[in-house]
PDB file with SEQRES, HELIX, SHEET and CRYST1 records, atoms N, CA, C and O in Angstrom:
SEQRES   1 A   81  MET ARG ARG THR LYS LYS MET SER LYS GLU GLU ILE LEU          
SEQRES   2 A   81  LYS TYR ALA ALA GLU ALA ILE GLU LYS GLN ILE PRO LYS          
SEQRES   3 A   81  LYS PRO ASN ILE TYR GLY ASP GLY TYR ASP ASP ASP GLY          
SEQRES   4 A   81  ASN LEU ILE TYR ASP MET TYR ASP CYS PRO ASN CYS ASP          
SEQRES   5 A   81  SER SER TYR GLU ILE ASP TYR GLU LYS TYR ASP TYR CYS          
SEQRES   6 A   81  PRO LYS CYS GLY GLN LEU ILE ASP TRP SER ASP TRP VAL          
SEQRES   7 A   81  GLU ILE LYS                                                  
HELIX    1 AA1 LYS A    9  GLU A   21  1                                  13    
HELIX    2 AA2 ILE A   57  GLU A   60  1                                   4    
SHEET    1 AA1 3 ASN A  29  TYR A  35  0                                        
SHEET    2 AA1 3 LEU A  41  ASP A  47 -1                                        
SHEET    3 AA1 3 SER A  54  GLU A  56 -1                                        
CRYST1    1.000    1.000    1.000  90.00  90.00  90.00 P 1           1          
ATOM      1  N   MET A   1      89.370 187.083  37.827  1.00  0.00           N  
ATOM      2  CA  MET A   1      89.981 187.498  39.075  1.00  0.00           C  
ATOM      3  C   MET A   1      89.385 188.846  39.492  1.00  0.00           C  
ATOM      4  O   MET A   1      89.182 189.738  38.668  1.00  0.00           O  
ATOM      5  N   ARG A   2      89.123 188.963  40.747  1.00  0.00           N  
ATOM      6  CA  ARG A   2      88.534 190.185  41.294  1.00  0.00           C  
ATOM      7  C   ARG A   2      89.635 191.169  41.663  1.00  0.00           C  
ATOM      8  O   ARG A   2      90.621 190.809  42.306  1.00  0.00           O  
ATOM      9  N   ARG A   3      89.450 192.398  41.252  1.00  0.00           N  
ATOM     10  CA  ARG A   3      90.434 193.430  41.591  1.00  0.00           C  
ATOM     11  C   ARG A   3      89.918 194.260  42.758  1.00  0.00           C  
ATOM     12  O   ARG A   3      88.730 194.566  42.850  1.00  0.00           O  
ATOM     13  N   THR A   4      90.819 194.608  43.624  1.00  0.00           N  
ATOM     14  CA  THR A   4      90.466 195.465  44.749  1.00  0.00           C  
ATOM     15  C   THR A   4      91.208 196.783  44.611  1.00  0.00           C  
ATOM     16  O   THR A   4      92.277 196.864  44.006  1.00  0.00           O  
ATOM     17  N   LYS A   5      90.606 197.809  45.192  1.00  0.00           N  
ATOM     18  CA  LYS A   5      91.228 199.128  45.148  1.00  0.00           C  
ATOM     19  C   LYS A   5      92.459 199.122  46.033  1.00  0.00           C  
ATOM     20  O   LYS A   5      92.410 198.666  47.175  1.00  0.00           O  
ATOM     21  N   LYS A   6      93.539 199.618  45.516  1.00  0.00           N  
ATOM     22  CA  LYS A   6      94.753 199.725  46.305  1.00  0.00           C  
ATOM     23  C   LYS A   6      94.638 200.956  47.193  1.00  0.00           C  
ATOM     24  O   LYS A   6      94.350 202.055  46.719  1.00  0.00           O  
ATOM     25  N   MET A   7      94.868 200.757  48.484  1.00  0.00           N  
ATOM     26  CA  MET A   7      94.744 201.865  49.425  1.00  0.00           C  
ATOM     27  C   MET A   7      96.104 202.509  49.656  1.00  0.00           C  
ATOM     28  O   MET A   7      97.145 201.852  49.640  1.00  0.00           O  
ATOM     29  N   SER A   8      96.052 203.814  49.872  1.00  0.00           N  
ATOM     30  CA  SER A   8      97.287 204.539  50.171  1.00  0.00           C  
ATOM     31  C   SER A   8      97.679 204.266  51.626  1.00  0.00           C  
ATOM     32  O   SER A   8      96.873 203.759  52.407  1.00  0.00           O  
ATOM     33  N   LYS A   9      98.892 204.598  51.973  1.00  0.00           N  
ATOM     34  CA  LYS A   9      99.346 204.429  53.353  1.00  0.00           C  
ATOM     35  C   LYS A   9      98.497 205.269  54.302  1.00  0.00           C  
ATOM     36  O   LYS A   9      98.208 204.841  55.420  1.00  0.00           O  
ATOM     37  N   GLU A  10      98.098 206.457  53.866  1.00  0.00           N  
ATOM     38  CA  GLU A  10      97.272 207.329  54.692  1.00  0.00           C  
ATOM     39  C   GLU A  10      95.912 206.694  54.979  1.00  0.00           C  
ATOM     40  O   GLU A  10      95.415 206.759  56.104  1.00  0.00           O  
ATOM     41  N   GLU A  11      95.317 206.081  53.958  1.00  0.00           N  
ATOM     42  CA  GLU A  11      94.030 205.413  54.147  1.00  0.00           C  
ATOM     43  C   GLU A  11      94.159 204.224  55.100  1.00  0.00           C  
ATOM     44  O   GLU A  11      93.295 204.008  55.949  1.00  0.00           O  
ATOM     45  N   ILE A  12      95.223 203.468  54.957  1.00  0.00           N  
ATOM     46  CA  ILE A  12      95.457 202.316  55.823  1.00  0.00           C  
ATOM     47  C   ILE A  12      95.622 202.775  57.265  1.00  0.00           C  
ATOM     48  O   ILE A  12      95.049 202.179  58.177  1.00  0.00           O  
ATOM     49  N   LEU A  13      96.401 203.831  57.476  1.00  0.00           N  
ATOM     50  CA  LEU A  13      96.610 204.356  58.828  1.00  0.00           C  
ATOM     51  C   LEU A  13      95.309 204.892  59.420  1.00  0.00           C  
ATOM     52  O   LEU A  13      95.058 204.734  60.615  1.00  0.00           O  
ATOM     53  N   LYS A  14      94.481 205.527  58.587  1.00  0.00           N  
ATOM     54  CA  LYS A  14      93.194 206.052  59.054  1.00  0.00           C  
ATOM     55  C   LYS A  14      92.304 204.916  59.541  1.00  0.00           C  
ATOM     56  O   LYS A  14      91.727 204.997  60.626  1.00  0.00           O  
ATOM     57  N   TYR A  15      92.191 203.852  58.740  1.00  0.00           N  
ATOM     58  CA  TYR A  15      91.356 202.713  59.137  1.00  0.00           C  
ATOM     59  C   TYR A  15      91.910 202.018  60.377  1.00  0.00           C  
ATOM     60  O   TYR A  15      91.142 201.588  61.238  1.00  0.00           O  
ATOM     61  N   ALA A  16      93.217 201.906  60.476  1.00  0.00           N  
ATOM     62  CA  ALA A  16      93.843 201.287  61.646  1.00  0.00           C  
ATOM     63  C   ALA A  16      93.569 202.120  62.897  1.00  0.00           C  
ATOM     64  O   ALA A  16      93.248 201.568  63.950  1.00  0.00           O  
ATOM     65  N   ALA A  17      93.693 203.439  62.789  1.00  0.00           N  
ATOM     66  CA  ALA A  17      93.440 204.320  63.935  1.00  0.00           C  
ATOM     67  C   ALA A  17      91.984 204.228  64.374  1.00  0.00           C  
ATOM     68  O   ALA A  17      91.707 204.215  65.574  1.00  0.00           O  
ATOM     69  N   GLU A  18      91.047 204.164  63.428  1.00  0.00           N  
ATOM     70  CA  GLU A  18      89.623 204.030  63.766  1.00  0.00           C  
ATOM     71  C   GLU A  18      89.361 202.707  64.480  1.00  0.00           C  
ATOM     72  O   GLU A  18      88.590 202.662  65.439  1.00  0.00           O  
ATOM     73  N   ALA A  19      89.993 201.638  64.022  1.00  0.00           N  
ATOM     74  CA  ALA A  19      89.801 200.329  64.648  1.00  0.00           C  
ATOM     75  C   ALA A  19      90.363 200.313  66.067  1.00  0.00           C  
ATOM     76  O   ALA A  19      89.751 199.743  66.970  1.00  0.00           O  
ATOM     77  N   ILE A  20      91.511 200.929  66.267  1.00  0.00           N  
ATOM     78  CA  ILE A  20      92.113 200.996  67.603  1.00  0.00           C  
ATOM     79  C   ILE A  20      91.245 201.844  68.525  1.00  0.00           C  
ATOM     80  O   ILE A  20      91.040 201.486  69.685  1.00  0.00           O  
ATOM     81  N   GLU A  21      90.735 202.960  68.024  1.00  0.00           N  
ATOM     82  CA  GLU A  21      89.884 203.857  68.822  1.00  0.00           C  
ATOM     83  C   GLU A  21      88.640 203.129  69.329  1.00  0.00           C  
ATOM     84  O   GLU A  21      88.190 203.381  70.447  1.00  0.00           O  
ATOM     85  N   LYS A  22      88.086 202.238  68.525  1.00  0.00           N  
ATOM     86  CA  LYS A  22      86.882 201.504  68.926  1.00  0.00           C  
ATOM     87  C   LYS A  22      87.159 200.485  70.017  1.00  0.00           C  
ATOM     88  O   LYS A  22      86.226 199.995  70.654  1.00  0.00           O  
ATOM     89  N   GLN A  23      88.434 200.155  70.247  1.00  0.00           N  
ATOM     90  CA  GLN A  23      88.793 199.203  71.294  1.00  0.00           C  
ATOM     91  C   GLN A  23      88.928 199.874  72.660  1.00  0.00           C  
ATOM     92  O   GLN A  23      89.078 199.196  73.677  1.00  0.00           O  
ATOM     93  N   ILE A  24      88.875 201.204  72.682  1.00  0.00           N  
ATOM     94  CA  ILE A  24      88.889 201.945  73.943  1.00  0.00           C  
ATOM     95  C   ILE A  24      87.445 202.004  74.442  1.00  0.00           C  
ATOM     96  O   ILE A  24      86.591 202.581  73.770  1.00  0.00           O  
ATOM     97  N   PRO A  25      87.153 201.414  75.617  1.00  0.00           N  
ATOM     98  CA  PRO A  25      85.769 201.365  76.100  1.00  0.00           C  
ATOM     99  C   PRO A  25      85.178 202.760  76.314  1.00  0.00           C  
ATOM    100  O   PRO A  25      85.830 203.652  76.856  1.00  0.00           O  
ATOM    101  N   LYS A  26      83.934 202.923  75.876  1.00  0.00           N  
ATOM    102  CA  LYS A  26      83.207 204.173  76.084  1.00  0.00           C  
ATOM    103  C   LYS A  26      81.863 203.846  76.721  1.00  0.00           C  
ATOM    104  O   LYS A  26      81.242 202.828  76.416  1.00  0.00           O  
ATOM    105  N   LYS A  27      81.433 204.725  77.606  1.00  0.00           N  
ATOM    106  CA  LYS A  27      80.172 204.510  78.314  1.00  0.00           C  
ATOM    107  C   LYS A  27      78.987 204.756  77.377  1.00  0.00           C  
ATOM    108  O   LYS A  27      78.997 205.702  76.589  1.00  0.00           O  
ATOM    109  N   PRO A  28      77.970 203.900  77.469  1.00  0.00           N  
ATOM    110  CA  PRO A  28      76.781 204.091  76.640  1.00  0.00           C  
ATOM    111  C   PRO A  28      75.942 205.261  77.150  1.00  0.00           C  
ATOM    112  O   PRO A  28      76.032 205.629  78.321  1.00  0.00           O  
ATOM    113  N   ASN A  29      75.145 205.831  76.290  1.00  0.00           N  
ATOM    114  CA  ASN A  29      74.210 206.887  76.659  1.00  0.00           C  
ATOM    115  C   ASN A  29      72.907 206.217  77.082  1.00  0.00           C  
ATOM    116  O   ASN A  29      72.117 205.804  76.234  1.00  0.00           O  
ATOM    117  N   ILE A  30      72.681 206.109  78.382  1.00  0.00           N  
ATOM    118  CA  ILE A  30      71.530 205.381  78.925  1.00  0.00           C  
ATOM    119  C   ILE A  30      70.369 206.345  79.139  1.00  0.00           C  
ATOM    120  O   ILE A  30      70.547 207.456  79.637  1.00  0.00           O  
ATOM    121  N   TYR A  31      69.179 205.898  78.753  1.00  0.00           N  
ATOM    122  CA  TYR A  31      67.988 206.734  78.914  1.00  0.00           C  
ATOM    123  C   TYR A  31      66.762 205.861  79.117  1.00  0.00           C  
ATOM    124  O   TYR A  31      66.798 204.656  78.863  1.00  0.00           O  
ATOM    125  N   GLY A  32      65.693 206.463  79.568  1.00  0.00           N  
ATOM    126  CA  GLY A  32      64.443 205.751  79.796  1.00  0.00           C  
ATOM    127  C   GLY A  32      63.423 206.071  78.725  1.00  0.00           C  
ATOM    128  O   GLY A  32      63.396 207.175  78.181  1.00  0.00           O  
ATOM    129  N   ASP A  33      62.590 205.096  78.431  1.00  0.00           N  
ATOM    130  CA  ASP A  33      61.534 205.318  77.434  1.00  0.00           C  
ATOM    131  C   ASP A  33      60.176 204.825  77.919  1.00  0.00           C  
ATOM    132  O   ASP A  33      59.240 204.691  77.131  1.00  0.00           O  
ATOM    133  N   GLY A  34      60.073 204.559  79.211  1.00  0.00           N  
ATOM    134  CA  GLY A  34      58.802 204.095  79.753  1.00  0.00           C  
ATOM    135  C   GLY A  34      58.758 204.314  81.253  1.00  0.00           C  
ATOM    136  O   GLY A  34      59.742 204.736  81.860  1.00  0.00           O  
ATOM    137  N   TYR A  35      57.614 204.025  81.842  1.00  0.00           N  
ATOM    138  CA  TYR A  35      57.398 204.249  83.273  1.00  0.00           C  
ATOM    139  C   TYR A  35      56.863 202.983  83.933  1.00  0.00           C  
ATOM    140  O   TYR A  35      56.164 202.186  83.308  1.00  0.00           O  
ATOM    141  N   ASP A  36      57.206 202.815  85.219  1.00  0.00           N  
ATOM    142  CA  ASP A  36      56.665 201.686  85.964  1.00  0.00           C  
ATOM    143  C   ASP A  36      55.291 202.061  86.522  1.00  0.00           C  
ATOM    144  O   ASP A  36      54.794 203.154  86.251  1.00  0.00           O  
ATOM    145  N   ASP A  37      54.674 201.168  87.295  1.00  0.00           N  
ATOM    146  CA  ASP A  37      53.323 201.395  87.833  1.00  0.00           C  
ATOM    147  C   ASP A  37      53.252 202.587  88.790  1.00  0.00           C  
ATOM    148  O   ASP A  37      52.183 203.163  88.994  1.00  0.00           O  
ATOM    149  N   ASP A  38      54.405 202.956  89.381  1.00  0.00           N  
ATOM    150  CA  ASP A  38      54.442 204.082  90.315  1.00  0.00           C  
ATOM    151  C   ASP A  38      54.789 205.406  89.624  1.00  0.00           C  
ATOM    152  O   ASP A  38      54.908 206.436  90.287  1.00  0.00           O  
ATOM    153  N   GLY A  39      54.947 205.384  88.319  1.00  0.00           N  
ATOM    154  CA  GLY A  39      55.262 206.598  87.575  1.00  0.00           C  
ATOM    155  C   GLY A  39      56.736 206.937  87.502  1.00  0.00           C  
ATOM    156  O   GLY A  39      57.095 208.039  87.088  1.00  0.00           O  
ATOM    157  N   ASN A  40      57.614 205.996  87.902  1.00  0.00           N  
ATOM    158  CA  ASN A  40      59.057 206.222  87.835  1.00  0.00           C  
ATOM    159  C   ASN A  40      59.586 205.876  86.442  1.00  0.00           C  
ATOM    160  O   ASN A  40      59.190 204.873  85.848  1.00  0.00           O  
ATOM    161  N   LEU A  41      60.473 206.706  85.938  1.00  0.00           N  
ATOM    162  CA  LEU A  41      61.085 206.465  84.637  1.00  0.00           C  
ATOM    163  C   LEU A  41      61.957 205.221  84.694  1.00  0.00           C  
ATOM    164  O   LEU A  41      62.753 205.062  85.620  1.00  0.00           O  
ATOM    165  N   ILE A  42      61.817 204.347  83.723  1.00  0.00           N  
ATOM    166  CA  ILE A  42      62.602 203.118  83.648  1.00  0.00           C  
ATOM    167  C   ILE A  42      63.728 203.335  82.641  1.00  0.00           C  
ATOM    168  O   ILE A  42      63.485 203.542  81.453  1.00  0.00           O  
ATOM    169  N   TYR A  43      64.960 203.282  83.136  1.00  0.00           N  
ATOM    170  CA  TYR A  43      66.136 203.461  82.280  1.00  0.00           C  
ATOM    171  C   TYR A  43      66.498 202.107  81.684  1.00  0.00           C  
ATOM    172  O   TYR A  43      67.249 201.334  82.278  1.00  0.00           O  
ATOM    173  N   ASP A  44      65.957 201.835  80.509  1.00  0.00           N  
ATOM    174  CA  ASP A  44      66.139 200.519  79.902  1.00  0.00           C  
ATOM    175  C   ASP A  44      66.633 200.574  78.467  1.00  0.00           C  
ATOM    176  O   ASP A  44      66.613 199.558  77.772  1.00  0.00           O  
ATOM    177  N   MET A  45      67.074 201.729  78.014  1.00  0.00           N  
ATOM    178  CA  MET A  45      67.569 201.890  76.650  1.00  0.00           C  
ATOM    179  C   MET A  45      68.966 202.517  76.688  1.00  0.00           C  
ATOM    180  O   MET A  45      69.315 203.226  77.632  1.00  0.00           O  
ATOM    181  N   TYR A  46      69.749 202.248  75.659  1.00  0.00           N  
ATOM    182  CA  TYR A  46      71.042 202.917  75.551  1.00  0.00           C  
ATOM    183  C   TYR A  46      71.404 203.122  74.086  1.00  0.00           C  
ATOM    184  O   TYR A  46      70.973 202.380  73.204  1.00  0.00           O  
ATOM    185  N   ASP A  47      72.202 204.141  73.862  1.00  0.00           N  
ATOM    186  CA  ASP A  47      72.735 204.428  72.534  1.00  0.00           C  
ATOM    187  C   ASP A  47      74.232 204.170  72.543  1.00  0.00           C  
ATOM    188  O   ASP A  47      74.917 204.456  73.524  1.00  0.00           O  
ATOM    189  N   CYS A  48      74.725 203.633  71.454  1.00  0.00           N  
ATOM    190  CA  CYS A  48      76.162 203.456  71.293  1.00  0.00           C  
ATOM    191  C   CYS A  48      76.824 204.840  71.317  1.00  0.00           C  
ATOM    192  O   CYS A  48      76.343 205.758  70.652  1.00  0.00           O  
ATOM    193  N   PRO A  49      77.911 205.003  72.064  1.00  0.00           N  
ATOM    194  CA  PRO A  49      78.574 206.304  72.129  1.00  0.00           C  
ATOM    195  C   PRO A  49      79.304 206.676  70.839  1.00  0.00           C  
ATOM    196  O   PRO A  49      79.737 207.817  70.683  1.00  0.00           O  
ATOM    197  N   ASN A  50      79.441 205.740  69.928  1.00  0.00           N  
ATOM    198  CA  ASN A  50      80.146 206.005  68.684  1.00  0.00           C  
ATOM    199  C   ASN A  50      79.197 206.275  67.520  1.00  0.00           C  
ATOM    200  O   ASN A  50      79.360 207.268  66.811  1.00  0.00           O  
ATOM    201  N   CYS A  51      78.207 205.404  67.314  1.00  0.00           N  
ATOM    202  CA  CYS A  51      77.340 205.522  66.130  1.00  0.00           C  
ATOM    203  C   CYS A  51      75.895 205.887  66.467  1.00  0.00           C  
ATOM    204  O   CYS A  51      75.080 206.067  65.562  1.00  0.00           O  
ATOM    205  N   ASP A  52      75.565 206.000  67.760  1.00  0.00           N  
ATOM    206  CA  ASP A  52      74.226 206.366  68.230  1.00  0.00           C  
ATOM    207  C   ASP A  52      73.133 205.344  67.915  1.00  0.00           C  
ATOM    208  O   ASP A  52      71.951 205.690  67.938  1.00  0.00           O  
ATOM    209  N   SER A  53      73.494 204.109  67.626  1.00  0.00           N  
ATOM    210  CA  SER A  53      72.480 203.068  67.439  1.00  0.00           C  
ATOM    211  C   SER A  53      71.841 202.774  68.790  1.00  0.00           C  
ATOM    212  O   SER A  53      72.529 202.741  69.810  1.00  0.00           O  
ATOM    213  N   SER A  54      70.523 202.559  68.800  1.00  0.00           N  
ATOM    214  CA  SER A  54      69.781 202.334  70.039  1.00  0.00           C  
ATOM    215  C   SER A  54      69.532 200.848  70.286  1.00  0.00           C  
ATOM    216  O   SER A  54      69.267 200.077  69.364  1.00  0.00           O  
ATOM    217  N   TYR A  55      69.626 200.475  71.567  1.00  0.00           N  
ATOM    218  CA  TYR A  55      69.407 199.090  71.973  1.00  0.00           C  
ATOM    219  C   TYR A  55      68.673 199.067  73.311  1.00  0.00           C  
ATOM    220  O   TYR A  55      68.721 200.029  74.077  1.00  0.00           O  
ATOM    221  N   GLU A  56      67.992 197.947  73.581  1.00  0.00           N  
ATOM    222  CA  GLU A  56      67.302 197.772  74.845  1.00  0.00           C  
ATOM    223  C   GLU A  56      68.200 196.969  75.788  1.00  0.00           C  
ATOM    224  O   GLU A  56      68.652 195.877  75.446  1.00  0.00           O  
ATOM    225  N   ILE A  57      68.452 197.515  76.966  1.00  0.00           N  
ATOM    226  CA  ILE A  57      69.408 196.913  77.903  1.00  0.00           C  
ATOM    227  C   ILE A  57      69.015 195.485  78.284  1.00  0.00           C  
ATOM    228  O   ILE A  57      69.878 194.608  78.336  1.00  0.00           O  
ATOM    229  N   ASP A  58      67.731 195.236  78.551  1.00  0.00           N  
ATOM    230  CA  ASP A  58      67.301 193.909  78.999  1.00  0.00           C  
ATOM    231  C   ASP A  58      67.534 192.812  77.963  1.00  0.00           C  
ATOM    232  O   ASP A  58      67.733 191.653  78.326  1.00  0.00           O  
ATOM    233  N   TYR A  59      67.512 193.165  76.690  1.00  0.00           N  
ATOM    234  CA  TYR A  59      67.601 192.149  75.634  1.00  0.00           C  
ATOM    235  C   TYR A  59      68.820 192.308  74.729  1.00  0.00           C  
ATOM    236  O   TYR A  59      69.193 191.369  74.026  1.00  0.00           O  
ATOM    237  N   GLU A  60      69.434 193.471  74.739  1.00  0.00           N  
ATOM    238  CA  GLU A  60      70.525 193.743  73.797  1.00  0.00           C  
ATOM    239  C   GLU A  60      71.702 194.445  74.478  1.00  0.00           C  
ATOM    240  O   GLU A  60      72.225 195.427  73.952  1.00  0.00           O  
ATOM    241  N   LYS A  61      72.112 193.954  75.627  1.00  0.00           N  
ATOM    242  CA  LYS A  61      73.234 194.553  76.351  1.00  0.00           C  
ATOM    243  C   LYS A  61      74.522 193.926  75.835  1.00  0.00           C  
ATOM    244  O   LYS A  61      74.999 192.921  76.363  1.00  0.00           O  
ATOM    245  N   TYR A  62      75.069 194.535  74.801  1.00  0.00           N  
ATOM    246  CA  TYR A  62      76.249 194.009  74.126  1.00  0.00           C  
ATOM    247  C   TYR A  62      77.538 194.568  74.724  1.00  0.00           C  
ATOM    248  O   TYR A  62      77.559 195.690  75.230  1.00  0.00           O  
ATOM    249  N   ASP A  63      78.602 193.789  74.666  1.00  0.00           N  
ATOM    250  CA  ASP A  63      79.924 194.289  75.048  1.00  0.00           C  
ATOM    251  C   ASP A  63      80.502 195.160  73.933  1.00  0.00           C  
ATOM    252  O   ASP A  63      81.251 196.102  74.192  1.00  0.00           O  
ATOM    253  N   TYR A  64      80.147 194.831  72.695  1.00  0.00           N  
ATOM    254  CA  TYR A  64      80.555 195.606  71.523  1.00  0.00           C  
ATOM    255  C   TYR A  64      79.301 195.976  70.740  1.00  0.00           C  
ATOM    256  O   TYR A  64      78.376 195.170  70.641  1.00  0.00           O  
ATOM    257  N   CYS A  65      79.258 197.170  70.191  1.00  0.00           N  
ATOM    258  CA  CYS A  65      78.126 197.571  69.360  1.00  0.00           C  
ATOM    259  C   CYS A  65      78.074 196.679  68.121  1.00  0.00           C  
ATOM    260  O   CYS A  65      79.074 196.553  67.415  1.00  0.00           O  
ATOM    261  N   PRO A  66      76.924 196.057  67.844  1.00  0.00           N  
ATOM    262  CA  PRO A  66      76.808 195.197  66.665  1.00  0.00           C  
ATOM    263  C   PRO A  66      76.942 195.961  65.346  1.00  0.00           C  
ATOM    264  O   PRO A  66      77.306 195.379  64.324  1.00  0.00           O  
ATOM    265  N   LYS A  67      76.652 197.243  65.366  1.00  0.00           N  
ATOM    266  CA  LYS A  67      76.690 198.015  64.128  1.00  0.00           C  
ATOM    267  C   LYS A  67      78.097 198.517  63.791  1.00  0.00           C  
ATOM    268  O   LYS A  67      78.542 198.384  62.651  1.00  0.00           O  
ATOM    269  N   CYS A  68      78.807 199.099  64.783  1.00  0.00           N  
ATOM    270  CA  CYS A  68      80.096 199.724  64.468  1.00  0.00           C  
ATOM    271  C   CYS A  68      81.290 199.070  65.151  1.00  0.00           C  
ATOM    272  O   CYS A  68      82.431 199.349  64.782  1.00  0.00           O  
ATOM    273  N   GLY A  69      81.058 198.203  66.141  1.00  0.00           N  
ATOM    274  CA  GLY A  69      82.156 197.508  66.809  1.00  0.00           C  
ATOM    275  C   GLY A  69      82.746 198.230  68.008  1.00  0.00           C  
ATOM    276  O   GLY A  69      83.748 197.775  68.561  1.00  0.00           O  
ATOM    277  N   GLN A  70      82.149 199.351  68.429  1.00  0.00           N  
ATOM    278  CA  GLN A  70      82.657 200.096  69.583  1.00  0.00           C  
ATOM    279  C   GLN A  70      82.552 199.255  70.848  1.00  0.00           C  
ATOM    280  O   GLN A  70      81.503 198.668  71.113  1.00  0.00           O  
ATOM    281  N   LEU A  71      83.636 199.187  71.642  1.00  0.00           N  
ATOM    282  CA  LEU A  71      83.624 198.502  72.927  1.00  0.00           C  
ATOM    283  C   LEU A  71      82.818 199.344  73.911  1.00  0.00           C  
ATOM    284  O   LEU A  71      83.081 200.535  74.080  1.00  0.00           O  
ATOM    285  N   ILE A  72      81.830 198.716  74.563  1.00  0.00           N  
ATOM    286  CA  ILE A  72      80.944 199.421  75.487  1.00  0.00           C  
ATOM    287  C   ILE A  72      81.438 199.205  76.923  1.00  0.00           C  
ATOM    288  O   ILE A  72      81.715 198.076  77.326  1.00  0.00           O  
ATOM    289  N   ASP A  73      81.544 200.291  77.686  1.00  0.00           N  
ATOM    290  CA  ASP A  73      81.995 200.253  79.074  1.00  0.00           C  
ATOM    291  C   ASP A  73      80.779 200.217  80.000  1.00  0.00           C  
ATOM    292  O   ASP A  73      80.100 201.226  80.185  1.00  0.00           O  
ATOM    293  N   TRP A  74      80.512 199.048  80.576  1.00  0.00           N  
ATOM    294  CA  TRP A  74      79.385 198.868  81.488  1.00  0.00           C  
ATOM    295  C   TRP A  74      79.825 198.939  82.946  1.00  0.00           C  
ATOM    296  O   TRP A  74      79.051 198.553  83.822  1.00  0.00           O  
ATOM    297  N   SER A  75      81.025 199.410  83.243  1.00  0.00           N  
ATOM    298  CA  SER A  75      81.575 199.354  84.597  1.00  0.00           C  
ATOM    299  C   SER A  75      80.745 200.136  85.620  1.00  0.00           C  
ATOM    300  O   SER A  75      80.731 199.762  86.793  1.00  0.00           O  
ATOM    301  N   ASP A  76      80.065 201.188  85.223  1.00  0.00           N  
ATOM    302  CA  ASP A  76      79.261 201.989  86.147  1.00  0.00           C  
ATOM    303  C   ASP A  76      77.798 201.551  86.209  1.00  0.00           C  
ATOM    304  O   ASP A  76      77.043 202.048  87.045  1.00  0.00           O  
ATOM    305  N   TRP A  77      77.394 200.640  85.348  1.00  0.00           N  
ATOM    306  CA  TRP A  77      75.995 200.240  85.256  1.00  0.00           C  
ATOM    307  C   TRP A  77      75.638 199.352  86.434  1.00  0.00           C  
ATOM    308  O   TRP A  77      76.301 198.347  86.690  1.00  0.00           O  
ATOM    309  N   VAL A  78      74.593 199.724  87.146  1.00  0.00           N  
ATOM    310  CA  VAL A  78      74.073 198.933  88.261  1.00  0.00           C  
ATOM    311  C   VAL A  78      72.655 198.525  87.893  1.00  0.00           C  
ATOM    312  O   VAL A  78      71.782 199.370  87.694  1.00  0.00           O  
ATOM    313  N   GLU A  79      72.439 197.220  87.808  1.00  0.00           N  
ATOM    314  CA  GLU A  79      71.113 196.721  87.440  1.00  0.00           C  
ATOM    315  C   GLU A  79      70.243 196.630  88.689  1.00  0.00           C  
ATOM    316  O   GLU A  79      70.629 196.016  89.684  1.00  0.00           O  
ATOM    317  N   ILE A  80      69.082 197.239  88.626  1.00  0.00           N  
ATOM    318  CA  ILE A  80      68.135 197.230  89.740  1.00  0.00           C  
ATOM    319  C   ILE A  80      66.974 196.324  89.374  1.00  0.00           C  
ATOM    320  O   ILE A  80      66.355 196.481  88.321  1.00  0.00           O  
ATOM    321  N   LYS A  81      66.688 195.386  90.243  1.00  0.00           N  
ATOM    322  CA  LYS A  81      65.573 194.469  89.977  1.00  0.00           C  
ATOM    323  C   LYS A  81      64.493 194.645  90.978  1.00  0.00           C  
ATOM    324  O   LYS A  81      63.473 193.958  90.913  1.00  0.00           O  
TER     325      LYS A  81                                                      
END                                                                             
């Protein structure tokens, strides 16, 4: 039989509070890493506001960060084509 560490009430509350906090949407940190043919910066990358993991908007625009589970708020994002 596998034994697990018994957590204190404080530890349980800490983990619960962290999980609830991640359900509050936060805006991603959007930035550009390349330029178009006219020399304009292309804003196509973002970092998770919680864990700073980087993703490409065109291919990895997640509602939740795959690494930490933070809910991402895309409400202000306007895609320009």
